[in-house]
C-alpha positions as CSV (number, residue, x, y, z in Angstrom):
1,M,1.8,-14.6,-8.4
2,P,-1.0,-12.7,-6.5
3,F,-2.3,-14.4,-3.4
4,Y,-5.5,-14.3,-4.8
5,K,-6.4,-14.8,-8.2
6,E,-9.2,-12.7,-10.1
7,E,-11.9,-15.3,-10.0
8,A,-11.8,-15.9,-5.8
9,L,-12.8,-12.3,-5.8
10,R,-16.2,-12.5,-7.7
11,N,-18.0,-12.5,-4.5
12,F,-16.3,-10.0,-2.8
13,D,-19.3,-7.7,-1.6
14,A,-20.5,-11.1,0.1
15,V,-17.6,-10.9,2.3
16,Q,-17.9,-9.8,6.0
17,F,-14.3,-8.6,7.3
18,L,-13.4,-9.3,10.7
19,Y,-10.7,-6.7,11.0
20,I,-11.0,-4.3,8.1
21,E,-13.2,-2.3,6.6
22,T,-13.5,-1.1,2.6
23,S,-15.6,1.4,0.6
24,L,-15.5,2.5,-2.8
25,N,-16.1,6.3,-3.9
26,E,-15.9,6.7,-7.4
27,H,-12.6,5.4,-8.2
28,V,-11.2,5.7,-4.5
29,F,-11.0,2.6,-2.5
30,D,-10.7,3.0,1.1
31,I,-8.8,0.2,3.3
32,I,-9.5,0.9,6.5
33,L,-7.7,-1.2,9.7
34,N,-10.3,-1.7,12.2
35,R,-8.8,-3.6,14.8
36,P,-8.5,-0.4,17.2
37,E,-8.9,-2.4,20.9
38,K,-5.1,-4.4,19.8
39,R,-3.6,-1.0,18.4
40,N,-4.4,-2.4,14.7
41,A,-2.1,-5.4,15.2
42,F,-2.2,-7.4,12.7
43,T,-3.1,-11.2,12.7
44,P,-2.2,-14.0,9.9
45,T,-6.4,-13.4,9.1
46,M,-6.2,-9.7,8.9
47,V,-3.1,-10.0,6.9
48,N,-5.3,-12.4,4.3
49,E,-8.0,-9.6,4.4
50,I,-5.7,-6.9,3.7
51,A,-4.7,-9.1,0.6
52,F,-7.8,-10.0,-0.6
53,A,-9.0,-6.2,-0.3
54,L,-5.5,-5.5,-2.1
55,A,-6.4,-7.8,-5.0
56,Y,-9.7,-6.8,-5.4
57,A,-8.5,-3.2,-6.1
58,K,-5.9,-4.6,-8.3
59,F,-8.4,-6.5,-10.5
60,Q,-11.4,-3.7,-10.2
61,D,-10.8,-1.2,-13.5
62,A,-12.8,1.3,-11.9
63,I,-10.6,1.5,-8.8
64,R,-7.5,4.1,-9.4
65,C,-6.3,4.9,-6.1
66,V,-6.4,2.9,-2.9
67,V,-6.4,4.7,0.8
68,I,-5.1,3.0,3.7
69,K,-6.8,4.2,6.9
70,A,-6.6,3.0,10.5
71,Q,-9.3,3.6,13.2
72,G,-8.3,4.1,16.7
73,P,-5.2,6.0,18.1
74,V,-2.8,3.8,16.6
75,F,-2.0,3.2,13.1
76,C,-0.8,-0.1,13.4
77,A,1.5,-2.1,16.0
78,G,2.9,-4.9,13.8
79,A,2.4,-8.3,14.0
80,D,0.2,-9.8,16.8
81,L,2.9,-12.3,17.9
82,N,0.8,-14.5,19.7
83,A,-1.7,-15.1,16.6
84,F,1.2,-16.1,14.7
85,H,3.0,-18.7,17.1
86,D,-0.3,-19.9,18.1
87,P,-2.7,-20.7,15.6
88,A,-5.7,-21.5,18.1
89,A,-5.4,-17.6,18.7
90,D,-6.1,-16.4,15.3
91,Q,-9.9,-16.2,14.7
92,R,-10.5,-17.6,11.1
93,N,-12.6,-15.7,9.0
94,P,-14.8,-18.9,7.0
95,A,-16.0,-16.0,4.3
96,L,-12.6,-15.6,3.1
97,P,-11.4,-17.3,0.5
98,E,-7.9,-19.4,1.1
99,P,-5.0,-17.3,-0.3
100,E,-2.9,-19.3,-3.1
101,E,0.2,-19.4,-0.6
102,E,0.7,-18.0,2.6
103,V,0.6,-13.9,2.5
104,R,3.5,-11.6,3.2
105,L,2.2,-8.5,3.6
106,G,5.0,-6.9,1.8
107,D,4.5,-8.8,-1.3
108,A,0.7,-8.2,-1.3
109,F,1.3,-4.4,-1.7
110,S,4.0,-4.9,-4.5
111,T,1.6,-6.4,-6.8
112,L,-1.2,-4.0,-6.6
113,C,0.7,-1.4,-9.3
114,K,-2.2,1.4,-8.7
115,P,-1.1,4.3,-6.2
116,C,-1.7,3.9,-2.8
117,I,-2.1,6.4,-0.2
118,A,-1.5,5.7,4.2
119,Q,-3.4,8.2,5.7
120,V,-1.4,7.6,9.6
121,E,-2.8,9.2,12.3
122,G,-1.2,7.2,14.8
123,S,1.9,5.8,15.4
124,V,3.4,3.1,13.1
125,L,5.4,0.3,14.9
126,A,7.3,-2.7,13.9
127,G,5.6,-4.7,10.9
128,G,3.2,-1.7,10.4
129,F,6.1,-0.5,8.3
130,L,4.9,-3.5,5.9
131,I,1.9,-1.2,5.1
132,I,3.6,2.4,4.7
133,C,6.4,0.9,2.9
134,G,4.2,-0.6,0.6
135,C,2.2,2.5,-0.4
136,T,2.8,5.2,-3.0
137,F,2.5,7.9,-0.9
138,V,2.2,8.3,3.0
139,V,0.5,11.8,4.5
140,S,1.2,11.8,8.3
141,I,0.1,13.6,11.3
142,P,2.8,15.6,13.0
143,E,2.5,13.4,16.3
144,A,2.9,10.2,14.7
145,G,5.9,8.1,16.0
146,Y,7.4,5.9,13.8
147,S,9.6,3.0,15.7
148,L,10.8,-0.5,15.2
149,P,11.3,-1.7,18.5
150,E,11.4,-5.5,17.6
151,V,15.2,-6.0,19.4
152,K,13.7,-4.9,22.7
153,R,11.8,-7.8,22.8
154,G,14.6,-10.1,21.1
155,I,13.7,-10.4,17.7
156,W,14.3,-8.5,14.7
157,P,12.1,-6.6,11.7
158,M,13.4,-9.4,9.1
159,Q,10.6,-8.6,6.4
160,V,10.6,-4.9,7.2
161,M,14.1,-4.7,5.6
162,A,13.2,-6.0,2.9
163,S,10.5,-3.1,2.4
164,L,12.7,-0.6,3.6
165,L,15.8,-1.3,1.1
166,P,14.4,1.0,-1.7
167,I,13.5,3.6,0.4
168,M,16.4,4.4,2.7
169,P,20.2,3.5,2.8
170,K,21.4,0.1,4.7
171,R,23.1,2.3,7.5
172,K,19.5,4.0,8.7
173,I,17.7,0.8,8.1
174,L,20.4,-0.9,10.4
175,E,20.1,2.2,13.0
176,M,16.5,1.8,13.3
177,S,16.4,-1.8,13.8
178,I,19.7,-1.7,16.3
179,T,18.6,1.2,18.3
180,G,14.6,0.6,18.3
181,K,14.4,4.4,19.1
182,S,11.3,6.3,18.1
183,Y,11.3,8.8,15.2
184,S,9.1,11.9,14.6
185,A,7.1,12.3,11.6
186,E,9.5,14.9,10.5
187,D,12.1,12.6,11.1
188,A,10.2,10.1,8.9
189,L,9.8,12.6,6.2
190,N,13.6,13.6,5.7
191,L,14.1,9.8,5.5
192,G,12.2,9.4,2.6
193,L,9.5,7.0,4.8
194,V,6.6,9.7,4.8
195,T,6.1,11.8,1.8
196,Q,3.8,15.0,3.4
197,I,2.8,16.0,7.0
198,A,-0.6,17.4,7.4
199,A,-2.5,18.8,10.7
200,K,-4.8,16.4,12.0
201,E,-7.8,18.7,11.3
202,I,-6.9,18.5,7.5
203,I,-5.5,15.3,6.6
204,G,-8.5,14.0,5.2
205,E,-9.0,17.0,2.8
206,E,-5.3,16.8,2.0
207,V,-5.6,13.0,0.9
208,A,-8.4,13.5,-0.5
209,K,-7.0,16.3,-2.8
210,L,-4.1,14.0,-3.3
211,A,-6.5,11.1,-4.4
212,E,-8.3,13.4,-6.8
213,S,-5.4,14.5,-8.8
214,I,-4.3,10.6,-9.2
215,C,-7.5,9.9,-10.5
216,S,-7.6,12.6,-12.6
217,N,-4.5,11.5,-14.2
218,A,-4.4,8.5,-17.0
219,P,-4.8,5.2,-15.1
220,Y,-3.2,3.0,-17.9
221,A,-0.3,5.1,-17.9
222,I,0.5,5.0,-14.2
223,K,-0.4,1.3,-13.9
224,S,2.3,0.7,-16.6
225,G,4.7,2.9,-15.5
226,M,4.4,1.2,-11.7
227,E,4.4,-2.1,-13.3
228,A,7.8,-1.2,-15.2
229,L,9.6,0.0,-12.4
230,R,8.8,-2.9,-10.2
231,N,9.9,-5.0,-13.1
232,L,13.5,-3.4,-13.7
233,S,15.0,-5.1,-10.4
234,A,14.7,-8.5,-12.2
235,I,16.3,-7.0,-15.7
236,P,20.1,-6.2,-16.4
237,E,21.0,-2.8,-15.9
238,N,22.6,-2.7,-19.4
239,E,19.1,-3.6,-20.7
240,Y,16.8,-0.9,-18.8
241,H,16.5,1.8,-21.5
242,R,15.6,-1.1,-24.3
243,Y,12.9,-2.5,-21.5
244,L,11.4,0.4,-21.1
245,K,11.2,1.9,-24.5
246,S,9.1,-1.3,-25.3
247,Q,7.0,-0.5,-22.5
248,L,6.3,3.4,-23.7
249,D,5.8,1.8,-27.4
250,K,2.7,-0.3,-25.6
251,I,1.7,3.0,-23.8
252,L,1.5,5.1,-27.0
253,Q,-0.9,3.0,-28.8
254,S,-3.2,2.5,-25.8
255,E,-6.6,4.6,-25.8
256,D,-5.6,6.7,-23.3
257,A,-2.6,7.9,-24.9
258,K,-4.9,8.7,-27.8
259,E,-7.6,10.3,-25.6
260,G,-4.9,12.2,-24.0
261,T,-3.6,13.4,-27.4
262,A,-6.9,14.3,-28.7
263,A,-8.3,16.0,-25.6
264,F,-5.6,18.3,-25.1
265,K,-6.0,19.3,-29.1
266,E,-9.6,20.2,-28.3
267,K,-8.7,21.9,-25.2
268,R,-10.9,19.7,-22.9
269,M,-10.5,17.0,-19.9
270,P,-9.6,13.8,-21.0
271,I,-12.2,10.3,-20.3
272,W,-9.9,7.9,-19.3
273,K,-10.6,4.2,-20.4
274,G,-7.9,2.6,-18.4
275,K,-6.9,1.0,-21.2
């Protein structure tokens, strides 16, 4: 179940965010973490703002790709523990609708089912992994570091493990969690955490090219494929092919599939409708 239902998003443009910024350029929706003075460490309110923006992207047919960026030298330092332990330390956003239930950042990304790119221009620490693991692509500058230092503070990256499990072997998850050491962007690429490394001078261009490539392809097929892959975890393995064949049959009947076939025959660019 989404943390925000579609009707709660009708006044999205009227909401003034405290900790993030958003913008829409054609089919690409940017979400910018904007708490640089606290290394973009997220509070419960900031988590709700991120989930609200992700829900908006999910329900807007015009949005085909989401890009997550961050202000300041650190992409995200994880959770602001003071704000989570002391509700009085969390500045609430009165303009933000209440979620259906307490937001879990990892689940907020898993319900998006649209391609999401993390543009990482600074280090990612602790709960910041919930954001990059929730993205489909992670484009990083070479200088960015990646670490789970919770154990050095007497705690453990519990929710991060769930986000890491589809990406990395259990042994590597334990290594990162137990040692708390920092990994380079190259290390993160080899582990599957990062999908591309780009110099700081060109990372924006590389992300824009990737977003453009995503938006040029059939949005209904992409959404359906991502939903099908997500749903496989709840289906017995011996039913995989039966289920996926049924999903393919649905795609074949879509307007986008018919348009894609027609455009190929007519040697022209397709005009996608997202349905």
